[in-house]
N, CA and C atoms as a LAMMPS dump frame, in Angstrom:
ITEM: TIMESTEP
0
ITEM: NUMBER OF ATOMS
675
ITEM: BOX BOUNDS ff ff ff
-5.0000000000000000e+02 5.0000000000000000e+02
-5.0000000000000000e+02 5.0000000000000000e+02
-5.0000000000000000e+02 5.0000000000000000e+02
ITEM: ATOMS id mol type element x y z
1 1 1 N 355.293 278.634 359.109
2 1 2 C 354.618 279.745 359.795
3 1 3 C 355.114 281.101 359.268
4 2 1 N 356.378 281.117 358.83
5 2 2 C 356.921 282.368 358.309
6 2 3 C 356.125 282.846 357.106
7 3 1 N 355.755 281.92 356.238
8 3 2 C 354.992 282.277 355.05
9 3 3 C 353.625 282.816 355.43
10 4 1 N 352.976 282.215 356.418
11 4 2 C 351.653 282.673 356.838
12 4 3 C 351.729 284.06 357.467
13 5 1 N 352.758 284.277 358.273
14 5 2 C 352.91 285.598 358.885
15 5 3 C 353.129 286.671 357.812
16 6 1 N 353.992 286.343 356.851
17 6 2 C 354.232 287.293 355.77
18 6 3 C 352.964 287.541 354.965
19 7 1 N 352.192 286.459 354.766
20 7 2 C 350.955 286.589 354.009
21 7 3 C 349.954 287.48 354.747
22 8 1 N 349.828 287.268 356.057
23 8 2 C 348.915 288.095 356.852
24 8 3 C 349.353 289.567 356.824
25 9 1 N 350.664 289.774 356.98
26 9 2 C 351.194 291.147 356.928
27 9 3 C 350.923 291.77 355.563
28 10 1 N 351.174 290.983 354.515
29 10 2 C 350.996 291.486 353.156
30 10 3 C 349.532 291.806 352.876
31 11 1 N 348.629 290.955 353.36
32 11 2 C 347.208 291.204 353.139
33 11 3 C 346.745 292.483 353.845
34 12 1 N 347.231 292.654 355.095
35 12 2 C 346.896 293.889 355.814
36 12 3 C 347.49 295.115 355.096
37 13 1 N 348.743 294.943 354.662
38 13 2 C 349.416 296.027 353.936
39 13 3 C 348.69 296.336 352.633
40 14 1 N 348.209 295.284 351.981
41 14 2 C 347.477 295.462 350.733
42 14 3 C 346.199 296.266 350.963
43 15 1 N 345.477 295.929 352.006
44 15 2 C 344.224 296.635 352.304
45 15 3 C 344.468 298.114 352.602
46 16 1 N 345.436 298.363 353.496
47 16 2 C 345.704 299.763 353.877
48 16 3 C 346.267 300.569 352.704
49 17 1 N 347.159 299.931 351.936
50 17 2 C 347.757 300.642 350.793
51 17 3 C 346.72 300.919 349.713
52 18 1 N 345.866 299.914 349.456
53 18 2 C 344.805 300.097 348.458
54 18 3 C 343.884 301.241 348.861
55 19 1 N 343.487 301.235 350.129
56 19 2 C 342.611 302.302 350.621
57 19 3 C 343.311 303.663 350.547
58 20 1 N 344.597 303.656 350.885
59 20 2 C 345.361 304.905 350.861
60 20 3 C 345.45 305.463 349.442
61 21 1 N 345.712 304.58 348.479
62 21 2 C 345.839 305.033 347.093
63 21 3 C 344.503 305.535 346.561
64 22 1 N 343.421 304.84 346.889
65 22 2 C 342.098 305.27 346.429
66 22 3 C 341.743 306.654 346.98
67 23 1 N 342.065 306.86 348.265
68 23 2 C 341.821 308.18 348.853
69 23 3 C 342.671 309.257 348.169
70 24 1 N 343.915 308.874 347.861
71 24 2 C 344.798 309.823 347.175
72 24 3 C 344.268 310.167 345.783
73 25 1 N 343.781 309.151 345.072
74 25 2 C 343.233 309.388 343.733
75 25 3 C 342.044 310.345 343.788
76 26 1 N 341.24 310.202 344.837
77 26 2 C 340.1 311.109 345.008
78 26 3 C 340.585 312.524 345.343
79 27 1 N 341.603 312.617 346.206
80 27 2 C 342.138 313.935 346.582
81 27 3 C 342.767 314.649 345.389
82 28 1 N 343.429 313.868 344.541
83 28 2 C 344.092 314.473 343.38
84 28 3 C 343.089 315.216 342.506
85 29 1 N 341.88 314.681 342.417
86 29 2 C 340.845 315.297 341.59
87 29 3 C 340.264 316.559 342.224
88 30 1 N 340.433 316.7 343.535
89 30 2 C 339.721 317.749 344.265
90 30 3 C 340.606 318.908 344.723
91 31 1 N 341.879 318.644 344.961
92 31 2 C 342.732 319.677 345.556
93 31 3 C 343.86 320.047 344.602
94 32 1 N 344.482 321.193 344.904
95 32 2 C 345.641 321.62 344.14
96 32 3 C 346.873 320.821 344.564
97 33 1 N 347.874 320.852 343.689
98 33 2 C 349.121 320.163 344.009
99 33 3 C 349.836 320.91 345.138
100 34 1 N 350.096 320.185 346.233
101 34 2 C 350.794 320.765 347.378
102 34 3 C 351.921 319.841 347.788
103 35 1 N 352.802 320.341 348.633
104 35 2 C 353.897 319.509 349.135
105 35 3 C 353.354 318.348 349.958
106 36 1 N 352.243 318.583 350.659
107 36 2 C 351.623 317.511 351.45
108 36 3 C 351.115 316.39 350.546
109 37 1 N 350.477 316.77 349.436
110 37 2 C 349.984 315.762 348.493
111 37 3 C 351.143 315.008 347.864
112 38 1 N 352.203 315.709 347.534
113 38 2 C 353.4 315.066 346.981
114 38 3 C 353.971 314.058 347.975
115 39 1 N 354.045 314.46 349.238
116 39 2 C 354.588 313.573 350.279
117 39 3 C 353.722 312.333 350.452
118 40 1 N 352.401 312.525 350.478
119 40 2 C 351.492 311.384 350.629
120 40 3 C 351.602 310.435 349.446
121 41 1 N 351.717 310.976 348.245
122 41 2 C 351.844 310.135 347.055
123 41 3 C 353.151 309.355 347.081
124 42 1 N 354.241 310.024 347.46
125 42 2 C 355.53 309.327 347.567
126 42 3 C 355.461 308.226 348.617
127 43 1 N 354.772 308.505 349.74
128 43 2 C 354.624 307.489 350.787
129 43 3 C 353.821 306.296 350.306
130 44 1 N 352.748 306.551 349.553
131 44 2 C 351.925 305.459 349.032
132 44 3 C 352.706 304.611 348.043
133 45 1 N 353.464 305.253 347.182
134 45 2 C 354.28 304.513 346.215
135 45 3 C 355.367 303.711 346.917
136 46 1 N 355.889 304.251 348.017
137 46 2 C 356.871 303.503 348.812
138 46 3 C 356.232 302.264 349.431
139 47 1 N 354.975 302.414 349.908
140 47 2 C 354.245 301.253 350.45
141 47 3 C 354.023 300.205 349.37
142 48 1 N 353.708 300.659 348.159
143 48 2 C 353.518 299.727 347.046
144 48 3 C 354.807 298.969 346.769
145 49 1 N 355.92 299.698 346.797
146 49 2 C 357.215 299.053 346.568
147 49 3 C 357.486 297.98 347.626
148 50 1 N 357.231 298.324 348.883
149 50 2 C 357.418 297.337 349.96
150 50 3 C 356.488 296.147 349.769
151 51 1 N 355.262 296.428 349.37
152 51 2 C 354.273 295.364 349.18
153 51 3 C 354.681 294.43 348.046
154 52 1 N 355.187 294.999 346.966
155 52 2 C 355.623 294.174 345.843
156 52 3 C 356.847 293.343 346.217
157 53 1 N 357.718 293.927 347.035
158 53 2 C 358.876 293.154 347.519
159 53 3 C 358.41 291.968 348.359
160 54 1 N 357.442 292.225 349.243
161 54 2 C 356.876 291.144 350.065
162 54 3 C 356.199 290.093 349.189
163 55 1 N 355.516 290.545 348.135
164 55 2 C 354.848 289.614 347.224
165 55 3 C 355.85 288.709 346.526
166 56 1 N 357.002 289.282 346.146
167 56 2 C 358.039 288.462 345.52
168 56 3 C 358.547 287.4 346.495
169 57 1 N 358.7 287.8 347.752
170 57 2 C 359.141 286.832 348.77
171 57 3 C 358.09 285.738 348.955
172 58 1 N 356.81 286.154 349.002
173 58 2 C 355.73 285.173 349.166
174 58 3 C 355.636 284.246 347.962
175 59 1 N 355.884 284.809 346.785
176 59 2 C 355.838 283.98 345.588
177 59 3 C 356.929 282.916 345.636
178 60 1 N 358.092 283.327 346.116
179 60 2 C 359.183 282.367 346.269
180 60 3 C 358.842 281.316 347.321
181 61 1 N 358.263 281.758 348.452
182 61 2 C 357.868 280.812 349.502
183 61 3 C 356.794 279.855 348.999
184 62 1 N 355.863 280.379 348.207
185 62 2 C 354.805 279.528 347.666
186 62 3 C 355.38 278.472 346.739
187 63 1 N 356.358 278.892 345.94
188 63 2 C 356.982 277.93 345.024
189 63 3 C 357.706 276.835 345.795
190 64 1 N 358.437 277.251 346.835
191 64 2 C 359.153 276.264 347.658
192 64 3 C 358.156 275.328 348.342
193 65 1 N 357.084 275.905 348.874
194 65 2 C 356.089 275.1 349.587
195 65 3 C 355.365 274.147 348.642
196 66 1 N 355.186 274.585 347.399
197 66 2 C 354.473 273.734 346.453
198 66 3 C 355.29 272.483 346.133
199 67 1 N 356.589 272.681 345.988
200 67 2 C 357.424 271.53 345.668
201 67 3 C 357.847 270.749 346.909
202 68 1 N 357.866 271.412 348.029
203 68 2 C 358.26 270.704 349.262
204 68 3 C 357.392 271.215 350.405
205 69 1 N 356.2 270.648 350.504
206 69 2 C 355.246 271.12 351.5
207 69 3 C 355.73 270.887 352.92
208 70 1 N 356.644 269.993 353.083
209 70 2 C 357.143 269.69 354.431
210 70 3 C 357.907 270.87 355.022
211 71 1 N 358.402 271.763 354.13
212 71 2 C 359.196 272.891 354.624
213 71 3 C 358.335 273.811 355.486
214 72 1 N 357.16 274.234 354.963
215 72 2 C 356.291 275.144 355.713
216 72 3 C 354.999 274.485 356.189
217 73 1 N 354.785 273.29 355.66
218 73 2 C 353.582 272.528 356.044
219 73 3 C 352.314 273.368 355.822
220 74 1 N 352.158 273.888 354.587
221 74 2 C 350.996 274.696 354.232
222 74 3 C 349.918 273.818 353.607
223 75 1 N 348.688 274.114 353.933
224 75 2 C 347.564 273.381 353.355
225 75 3 C 347.303 273.9 351.95
226 76 1 N 346.467 273.161 351.218
227 76 2 C 346.118 273.603 349.864
228 76 3 C 345.426 274.967 349.895
229 77 1 N 344.581 275.179 350.874
230 77 2 C 343.882 276.467 350.992
231 77 3 C 344.865 277.609 351.23
232 78 1 N 345.852 277.364 352.07
233 78 2 C 346.863 278.39 352.348
234 78 3 C 347.72 278.66 351.11
235 79 1 N 348.035 277.595 350.373
236 79 2 C 348.797 277.781 349.134
237 79 3 C 347.985 278.576 348.107
238 80 1 N 346.679 278.304 348.066
239 80 2 C 345.812 279.052 347.152
240 80 3 C 345.771 280.538 347.526
241 81 1 N 345.772 280.809 348.844
242 81 2 C 345.794 282.205 349.293
243 81 3 C 347.086 282.896 348.861
244 82 1 N 348.19 282.183 349.01
245 82 2 C 349.476 282.733 348.566
246 82 3 C 349.466 282.987 347.062
247 83 1 N 348.949 282.008 346.338
248 83 2 C 348.925 282.13 344.886
249 83 3 C 348.018 283.284 344.451
250 84 1 N 346.869 283.399 345.11
251 84 2 C 345.941 284.486 344.784
252 84 3 C 346.568 285.845 345.07
253 85 1 N 347.272 285.919 346.192
254 85 2 C 347.888 287.196 346.554
255 85 3 C 348.967 287.571 345.552
256 86 1 N 349.827 286.601 345.221
257 86 2 C 350.961 286.898 344.338
258 86 3 C 350.536 287.087 342.887
259 87 1 N 349.375 286.611 342.531
260 87 2 C 348.914 286.741 341.149
261 87 3 C 347.874 287.864 341.008
262 88 1 N 346.71 287.669 341.634
263 88 2 C 345.59 288.606 341.45
264 88 3 C 345.79 289.914 342.204
265 89 1 N 346.057 289.829 343.511
266 89 2 C 346.14 291.039 344.333
267 89 3 C 347.323 291.923 343.96
268 90 1 N 348.424 291.298 343.601
269 90 2 C 349.596 292.077 343.195
270 90 3 C 349.303 292.845 341.907
271 91 1 N 348.601 292.211 340.982
272 91 2 C 348.222 292.903 339.749
273 91 3 C 347.313 294.094 340.058
274 92 1 N 346.437 293.881 341.049
275 92 2 C 345.531 294.963 341.454
276 92 3 C 346.315 296.157 341.996
277 93 1 N 347.27 295.859 342.868
278 93 2 C 348.045 296.952 343.459
279 93 3 C 348.955 297.606 342.421
280 94 1 N 349.446 296.814 341.463
281 94 2 C 350.263 297.376 340.387
282 94 3 C 349.434 298.321 339.51
283 95 1 N 348.182 297.932 339.291
284 95 2 C 347.297 298.786 338.508
285 95 3 C 347.027 300.108 339.228
286 96 1 N 346.803 300 340.556
287 96 2 C 346.595 301.215 341.339
288 96 3 C 347.848 302.086 341.348
289 97 1 N 349.002 301.439 341.448
290 97 2 C 350.267 302.174 341.413
291 97 3 C 350.406 302.939 340.101
292 98 1 N 350.113 302.246 339.006
293 98 2 C 350.213 302.876 337.692
294 98 3 C 349.251 304.056 337.578
295 99 1 N 348.027 303.858 338.059
296 99 2 C 347.032 304.926 338.009
297 99 3 C 347.464 306.127 338.843
298 100 1 N 348.029 305.834 340.032
299 100 2 C 348.501 306.918 340.894
300 100 3 C 349.636 307.689 340.232
301 101 1 N 350.56 306.963 339.618
302 101 2 C 351.679 307.619 338.943
303 101 3 C 351.189 308.508 337.796
304 102 1 N 350.224 307.987 337.031
305 102 2 C 349.685 308.759 335.906
306 102 3 C 348.977 310.015 336.408
307 103 1 N 348.146 309.837 337.454
308 103 2 C 347.4 310.975 337.993
309 103 3 C 348.339 312.04 338.557
310 104 1 N 349.374 311.587 339.274
311 104 2 C 350.319 312.549 339.847
312 104 3 C 351.107 313.263 338.748
313 105 1 N 351.469 312.513 337.707
314 105 2 C 352.184 313.134 336.593
315 105 3 C 351.319 314.201 335.937
316 106 1 N 350.034 313.852 335.708
317 106 2 C 349.113 314.814 335.117
318 106 3 C 348.906 316.011 336.036
319 107 1 N 348.854 315.713 337.36
320 107 2 C 348.672 316.789 338.331
321 107 3 C 349.855 317.753 338.288
322 108 1 N 351.054 317.193 338.176
323 108 2 C 352.247 318.04 338.103
324 108 3 C 352.242 318.866 336.81
325 109 1 N 351.835 318.221 335.708
326 109 2 C 351.762 318.954 334.44
327 109 3 C 350.731 320.077 334.52
328 110 1 N 349.584 319.766 335.136
329 110 2 C 348.549 320.797 335.302
330 110 3 C 349.059 321.942 336.169
331 111 1 N 349.806 321.568 337.221
332 111 2 C 350.354 322.588 338.116
333 111 3 C 351.358 323.468 337.369
334 112 1 N 352.224 322.822 336.581
335 112 2 C 353.208 323.582 335.804
336 112 3 C 352.518 324.494 334.79
337 113 1 N 351.444 323.956 334.158
338 113 2 C 350.707 324.763 333.196
339 113 3 C 350.033 325.945 333.88
340 114 1 N 349.492 325.668 335.079
341 114 2 C 348.846 326.745 335.837
342 114 3 C 349.868 327.814 336.221
343 115 1 N 351.065 327.362 336.645
344 115 2 C 352.118 328.316 336.987
345 115 3 C 352.543 329.127 335.765
346 116 1 N 352.649 328.417 334.614
347 116 2 C 353.028 329.104 333.378
348 116 3 C 351.962 330.116 332.971
349 117 1 N 350.69 329.692 333.08
350 117 2 C 349.588 330.605 332.747
351 117 3 C 349.599 331.818 333.669
352 118 1 N 349.828 331.548 334.968
353 118 2 C 349.884 332.644 335.939
354 118 3 C 351.032 333.595 335.614
355 119 1 N 352.171 333 335.239
356 119 2 C 353.325 333.819 334.89
357 119 3 C 353.038 334.642 333.639
358 120 1 N 352.394 333.993 332.651
359 120 2 C 352.049 334.705 331.42
360 120 3 C 351.066 335.838 331.698
361 121 1 N 350.085 335.548 332.576
362 121 2 C 349.119 336.596 332.927
363 121 3 C 349.809 337.749 333.645
364 122 1 N 350.738 337.372 334.546
365 122 2 C 351.466 338.413 335.271
366 122 3 C 352.296 339.252 334.306
367 123 1 N 352.948 338.546 333.356
368 123 2 C 353.749 339.257 332.362
369 123 3 C 352.865 340.134 331.483
370 124 1 N 351.7 339.564 331.092
371 124 2 C 350.763 340.34 330.268
372 124 3 C 350.261 341.563 331.032
373 125 1 N 350.008 341.365 332.338
374 125 2 C 349.552 342.484 333.164
375 125 3 C 350.635 343.552 333.255
376 126 1 N 351.894 343.083 333.46
377 126 2 C 352.995 344.037 333.526
378 126 3 C 353.141 344.783 332.204
379 127 1 N 353.019 344.006 331.093
380 127 2 C 353.126 344.627 329.771
381 127 3 C 352.01 345.639 329.557
382 128 1 N 350.779 345.243 329.972
383 128 2 C 349.634 346.147 329.834
384 128 3 C 349.831 347.401 330.682
385 129 1 N 350.286 347.188 331.927
386 129 2 C 350.52 348.336 332.816
387 129 3 C 351.591 349.256 332.243
388 130 1 N 352.652 348.628 331.682
389 130 2 C 353.719 349.432 331.092
390 130 3 C 353.205 350.199 329.88
391 131 1 N 352.356 349.504 329.088
392 131 2 C 351.765 350.157 327.915
393 131 3 C 350.898 351.339 328.335
394 132 1 N 350.067 351.102 329.361
395 132 2 C 349.198 352.177 329.853
396 132 3 C 350.019 353.329 330.416
397 133 1 N 351.119 352.976 331.119
398 133 2 C 351.988 354.013 331.672
399 133 3 C 352.64 354.822 330.553
400 134 1 N 353.092 354.092 329.508
401 134 2 C 353.688 354.782 328.36
402 134 3 C 352.668 355.682 327.673
403 135 1 N 351.431 355.146 327.526
404 135 2 C 350.384 355.946 326.903
405 135 3 C 350.07 357.189 327.734
406 136 1 N 350.07 356.995 329.071
407 136 2 C 349.812 358.126 329.956
408 136 3 C 350.902 359.179 329.81
409 137 1 N 352.167 358.706 329.77
410 137 2 C 353.274 359.643 329.605
411 137 3 C 353.197 360.344 328.247
412 138 1 N 352.858 359.545 327.209
413 138 2 C 352.721 360.145 325.879
414 138 3 C 351.61 361.189 325.865
415 139 1 N 350.5 360.863 326.536
416 139 2 C 349.379 361.805 326.587
417 139 3 C 349.768 363.066 327.355
418 140 1 N 350.503 362.861 328.47
419 140 2 C 350.964 364.023 329.239
420 140 3 C 351.895 364.898 328.399
421 141 1 N 352.814 364.218 327.677
422 141 2 C 353.721 364.965 326.808
423 141 3 C 352.95 365.685 325.705
424 142 1 N 351.949 364.962 325.155
425 142 2 C 351.128 365.569 324.098
426 142 3 C 350.374 366.784 324.628
427 143 1 N 349.771 366.608 325.817
428 143 2 C 349.042 367.726 326.425
429 143 3 C 349.974 368.895 326.719
430 144 1 N 351.197 368.535 327.177
431 144 2 C 352.177 369.587 327.459
432 144 3 C 352.548 370.332 326.18
433 145 1 N 352.741 369.546 325.093
434 145 2 C 353.069 370.177 323.816
435 145 3 C 351.905 371.02 323.311
436 146 1 N 350.68 370.489 323.481
437 146 2 C 349.498 371.256 323.076
438 146 3 C 349.41 372.558 323.869
439 147 1 N 349.632 372.444 325.2
440 147 2 C 349.594 373.631 326.047
441 147 3 C 350.645 374.641 325.633
442 148 1 N 351.852 374.119 325.337
443 148 2 C 352.92 375.01 324.894
444 148 3 C 352.56 375.663 323.561
445 149 1 N 351.961 374.849 322.657
446 149 2 C 351.548 375.39 321.364
447 149 3 C 350.467 376.44 321.509
448 150 1 N 349.523 376.177 322.424
449 150 2 C 348.441 377.146 322.656
450 150 3 C 349.007 378.45 323.206
451 151 1 N 349.939 378.312 324.178
452 151 2 C 350.555 379.522 324.743
453 151 3 C 351.329 380.294 323.668
454 152 1 N 352.05 379.532 322.832
455 152 2 C 352.803 380.183 321.759
456 152 3 C 351.868 380.866 320.77
457 153 1 N 350.75 380.169 320.451
458 153 2 C 349.77 380.75 319.533
459 153 3 C 349.146 382.005 320.13
460 154 1 N 348.857 381.934 321.436
461 154 2 C 348.284 383.092 322.113
462 154 3 C 349.247 384.273 322.06
463 155 1 N 350.529 383.981 322.321
464 155 2 C 351.544 385.039 322.255
465 155 3 C 351.628 385.617 320.848
466 156 1 N 351.593 384.721 319.85
467 156 2 C 351.652 385.171 318.454
468 156 3 C 350.447 386.036 318.102
469 157 1 N 349.263 385.594 318.558
470 157 2 C 348.05 386.368 318.295
471 157 3 C 348.124 387.745 318.95
472 158 1 N 348.676 387.786 320.179
473 158 2 C 348.84 389.076 320.853
474 158 3 C 349.804 389.972 320.088
475 159 1 N 350.901 389.353 319.582
476 159 2 C 351.854 390.126 318.782
477 159 3 C 351.191 390.654 317.513
478 160 1 N 350.392 389.775 316.871
479 160 2 C 349.694 390.207 315.653
480 160 3 C 348.737 391.35 315.963
481 161 1 N 347.994 391.198 317.077
482 161 2 C 347.051 392.253 317.467
483 161 3 C 347.785 393.558 317.742
484 162 1 N 348.929 393.421 318.434
485 162 2 C 349.71 394.627 318.735
486 162 3 C 350.194 395.29 317.448
487 163 1 N 350.657 394.459 316.501
488 163 2 C 351.116 395.004 315.217
489 163 3 C 349.964 395.629 314.436
490 164 1 N 348.783 394.962 314.498
491 164 2 C 347.61 395.529 313.829
492 164 3 C 347.217 396.867 314.447
493 165 1 N 347.292 396.908 315.794
494 165 2 C 346.981 398.173 316.473
495 165 3 C 347.955 399.264 316.052
496 166 1 N 349.248 398.869 316.007
497 166 2 C 350.252 399.842 315.568
498 166 3 C 349.982 400.269 314.128
499 167 1 N 349.612 399.298 313.287
500 167 2 C 349.306 399.612 311.895
501 167 3 C 348.106 400.532 311.777
502 168 1 N 347.092 400.265 312.63
503 168 2 C 345.898 401.111 312.613
504 168 3 C 346.235 402.537 313.03
505 169 1 N 347.075 402.618 314.078
506 169 2 C 347.505 403.951 314.536
507 169 3 C 348.261 404.679 313.429
508 170 1 N 349.179 403.928 312.777
509 170 2 C 349.945 404.538 311.686
510 170 3 C 349.026 404.959 310.548
511 171 1 N 348.012 404.098 310.274
512 171 2 C 347.047 404.433 309.218
513 171 3 C 346.27 405.691 309.574
514 172 1 N 345.852 405.768 310.835
515 172 2 C 345.114 406.951 311.296
516 172 3 C 345.963 408.211 311.172
517 173 1 N 347.237 408.093 311.577
518 173 2 C 348.148 409.241 311.472
519 173 3 C 348.317 409.658 310.02
520 174 1 N 348.471 408.604 309.149
521 174 2 C 348.648 408.888 307.724
522 174 3 C 347.405 409.556 307.147
523 175 1 N 346.229 409.056 307.591
524 175 2 C 344.989 409.675 307.121
525 175 3 C 344.906 411.134 307.56
526 176 1 N 345.297 411.404 308.814
527 176 2 C 345.278 412.778 309.308
528 176 3 C 346.241 413.655 308.52
529 177 1 N 347.434 413.106 308.275
530 177 2 C 348.415 413.867 307.5
531 177 3 C 347.918 414.108 306.078
532 178 1 N 347.275 413.056 305.539
533 178 2 C 346.747 413.2 304.178
534 178 3 C 345.678 414.288 304.132
535 179 1 N 344.782 414.226 305.153
536 179 2 C 343.749 415.26 305.232
537 179 3 C 344.377 416.65 305.353
538 180 1 N 345.415 416.746 306.23
539 180 2 C 346.094 418.036 306.408
540 180 3 C 346.729 418.49 305.099
541 181 1 N 347.349 417.531 304.401
542 181 2 C 347.991 417.87 303.124
543 181 3 C 346.963 418.344 302.105
544 182 1 N 345.801 417.631 302.122
545 182 2 C 344.746 418.031 301.191
546 182 3 C 344.272 419.451 301.503
547 183 1 N 344.051 419.693 302.81
548 183 2 C 343.63 421.042 303.212
549 183 3 C 344.686 422.076 302.858
550 184 1 N 345.942 421.709 303.135
551 184 2 C 347.041 422.628 302.808
552 184 3 C 347.112 422.879 301.305
553 185 1 N 346.904 421.781 300.556
554 185 2 C 346.928 421.924 299.091
555 185 3 C 345.792 422.817 298.615
556 186 1 N 344.607 422.583 299.238
557 186 2 C 343.475 423.438 298.875
558 186 3 C 343.778 424.905 299.172
559 187 1 N 344.353 425.154 300.374
560 187 2 C 344.694 426.523 300.761
561 187 3 C 345.738 427.115 299.82
562 188 1 N 346.733 426.272 299.508
563 188 2 C 347.782 426.74 298.596
564 188 3 C 347.207 427.041 297.22
565 189 1 N 346.322 426.171 296.765
566 189 2 C 345.705 426.392 295.447
567 189 3 C 344.882 427.676 295.454
568 190 1 N 344.191 427.906 296.593
569 190 2 C 343.397 429.139 296.703
570 190 3 C 344.301 430.363 296.636
571 191 1 N 345.428 430.276 297.363
572 191 2 C 346.369 431.401 297.346
573 191 3 C 346.961 431.593 295.958
574 192 1 N 347.22 430.489 295.269
575 192 2 C 347.77 430.587 293.904
576 192 3 C 346.758 431.258 292.986
577 193 1 N 345.475 430.82 293.153
578 193 2 C 344.442 431.424 292.317
579 193 3 C 344.316 432.925 292.622
580 194 1 N 344.39 433.222 293.959
581 194 2 C 344.319 434.637 294.334
582 194 3 C 345.499 435.429 293.744
583 195 1 N 346.671 434.829 293.827
584 195 2 C 347.86 435.497 293.275
585 195 3 C 347.739 435.666 291.761
586 196 1 N 347.206 434.622 291.136
587 196 2 C 347.033 434.689 289.674
588 196 3 C 346.039 435.789 289.312
589 197 1 N 344.964 435.84 290.12
590 197 2 C 343.959 436.885 289.858
591 197 3 C 344.566 438.276 290.059
592 198 1 N 345.359 438.412 291.156
593 198 2 C 346.005 439.705 291.415
594 198 3 C 346.982 440.054 290.299
595 199 1 N 347.725 439.053 289.844
596 199 2 C 348.684 439.273 288.763
597 199 3 C 347.957 439.691 287.49
598 200 1 N 346.835 439.021 287.225
599 200 2 C 346.057 439.344 286.03
600 200 3 C 345.519 440.784 286.142
601 201 1 N 345.075 441.126 287.38
602 201 2 C 344.561 442.478 287.603
603 201 3 C 345.666 443.507 287.406
604 202 1 N 346.85 443.169 287.942
605 202 2 C 347.991 444.08 287.78
606 202 3 C 348.338 444.256 286.3
607 203 1 N 348.293 443.11 285.589
608 203 2 C 348.587 443.184 284.154
609 203 3 C 347.565 444.08 283.44
610 204 1 N 346.32 443.899 283.86
611 204 2 C 345.273 444.743 283.227
612 204 3 C 345.509 446.231 283.529
613 205 1 N 345.878 446.491 284.811
614 205 2 C 346.143 447.872 285.197
615 205 3 C 347.333 448.442 284.42
616 206 1 N 348.366 447.609 284.314
617 206 2 C 349.557 448.049 283.563
618 206 3 C 349.183 448.325 282.109
619 207 1 N 348.359 447.402 281.568
620 207 2 C 347.955 447.579 280.166
621 207 3 C 347.138 448.859 279.999
622 208 1 N 346.224 449.069 280.958
623 208 2 C 345.397 450.259 280.894
624 208 3 C 346.267 451.52 281.059
625 209 1 N 347.221 451.428 282.02
626 209 2 C 348.108 452.578 282.233
627 209 3 C 348.941 452.871 280.99
628 210 1 N 349.438 451.799 280.425
629 210 2 C 350.252 451.951 279.209
630 210 3 C 349.419 452.542 278.073
631 211 1 N 348.225 452.061 277.962
632 211 2 C 347.325 452.562 276.903
633 211 3 C 347.01 454.035 277.133
634 212 1 N 346.795 454.378 278.433
635 212 2 C 346.484 455.766 278.761
636 212 3 C 347.678 456.666 278.451
637 213 1 N 348.857 456.218 278.795
638 213 2 C 350.068 457.012 278.523
639 213 3 C 350.228 457.212 277.016
640 214 1 N 350.014 456.125 276.33
641 214 2 C 350.143 456.21 274.867
642 214 3 C 349.119 457.192 274.294
643 215 1 N 347.943 457.132 274.867
644 215 2 C 346.884 458.029 274.385
645 215 3 C 347.257 459.49 274.666
646 216 1 N 347.771 459.719 275.892
647 216 2 C 348.178 461.09 276.258
648 216 3 C 349.28 461.576 275.323
649 217 1 N 350.22 460.693 275.064
650 217 2 C 351.33 461.067 274.165
651 217 3 C 350.792 461.441 272.787
652 218 1 N 349.882 460.664 272.333
653 218 2 C 349.306 460.924 271.007
654 218 3 C 348.565 462.261 271
655 219 1 N 347.842 462.515 272.108
656 219 2 C 347.096 463.779 272.189
657 219 3 C 348.077 464.943 272.203
658 220 1 N 349.12 464.85 272.977
659 220 2 C 350.111 465.919 273.056
660 220 3 C 350.766 466.154 271.695
661 221 1 N 351.069 465.081 271.074
662 221 2 C 351.694 465.193 269.749
663 221 3 C 350.734 465.885 268.803
664 222 1 N 349.504 465.469 268.925
665 222 2 C 348.51 466.064 268.03
666 222 3 C 348.363 467.559 268.317
667 223 1 N 348.369 467.954 269.601
668 223 2 C 348.178 469.349 269.978
669 223 3 C 349.363 470.184 269.504
670 224 1 N 350.523 469.757 269.807
671 224 2 C 351.702 470.565 269.522
672 224 3 C 352.099 470.506 268.048
673 225 1 N 351.71 469.579 267.445
674 225 2 C 352.049 469.523 266.021
675 225 3 C 350.995 470.32 265.273
């Protein structure tokens, strides 16, 4: 009876575990990896382990019963059920176990890849933000330098204009002085010409006076001689 009870328990356990694993396999395809999914998968694998342990016990009981049926007094049909469970059904549950392990491993790898991708995106975003911030600072510095250069250029242009104005004023003064000098020179030249004319007139008068004196002397000499 012990073998039959174990067989009934194992068959019920097989049904529930098989259904549980199939549901888990479907969930793995549909949901993200969570602690709840990890816990359910670990629980299902634990059930598989218990089921395989029970199968080993049943296999041993079946072997004992086959060689000494008097021990458990099992019928051929009951022995066939034991044999089917320990051979066919156990292979089925082992296959499901393997599939669950593979799916969970892939799920964990996908989760790790997703985390890595998320981290890379976050890092890329930080790098991009830092780059944009640096560019903004560079642009601000550039604009500041441009503004400073414009102000300096404006100051320089004002200085140049002021110097040009001063130069123009100096040029105007020089032109006025030149004009005055020209006028003064003209006046001086006129006075020189006038003086020269007066001197020439004086010379002529002196010459005429001298000639007249000489003439008078000659006349006197002529008279008295």
